[in-house]
Phi, psi and omega in degrees: 000320181295325181295323175300313181296326180292318179303308181305315183294322181299315182293322180291318178294321181297312178293334180281321184275335179228068181296143176271149174062026173285086184189155174268141178260119186284152174052040174259145177266004181238098175207150179207159177253147177219149186217136171245096185297335183293318186258339182093004178293138174226139178211147169238133181247139176236140177215150176237143183241144179212118178057042176077010176243149178279107181283313181216155176206133180215168180212159174218154181154191175217145180182181181293174184297317179298313181300310180294314181299319179298314181298312179305312182290326181294322181291323178295319187284334191260348175300127182090351179272149175287168176301323179290317177295322180294315185292322177294313179299318176302312181304309180294323178295316182298314174304322179292310182286340177267355176090008179279343178238124182289132178304331184286337183220149177074016181255003184300322184278001173274347183053227187292340179294350175295345177301337181278005180301329175297339181302323187299341179285341184230085179309327182293342182267351181301320182293324178293318183284336179260352184306305181299329180287319177292328180289321179295316179303322181286328173301313183293325181274354181064037176286134185283320186293145171288145183279132178240146174272358177261000000 
């Protein structure tokens, strides 16, 4: 189990230091801002849709390692997914980080996102891990108000 935990930490640190899809997407109607006042994380998520699928997704902002890695891995996981598939993935991810889904079972369809299973041991970090996801939901819904974790 210790080797697995080290691998998880390595993946999170890699995405934190070299986030994927860390960029603004120009001319998109789907964008939203999010903020976690407790931790200071700030994120803007951009998405483009085509034929009911997430064609592209990117983000910009600043935050802790968990927040940045989660946003980075979210963008990789959601490209090409339908809105329904994205909502299902967010639900499973949320259940994982809040402890409603056991890391030992039921995480196969989360892929690399399963590395966030350790977050459930630190409830204060759940908001860091889910900020980008909540912000993406607001972007897809074209919500004008900034997302806040408080």
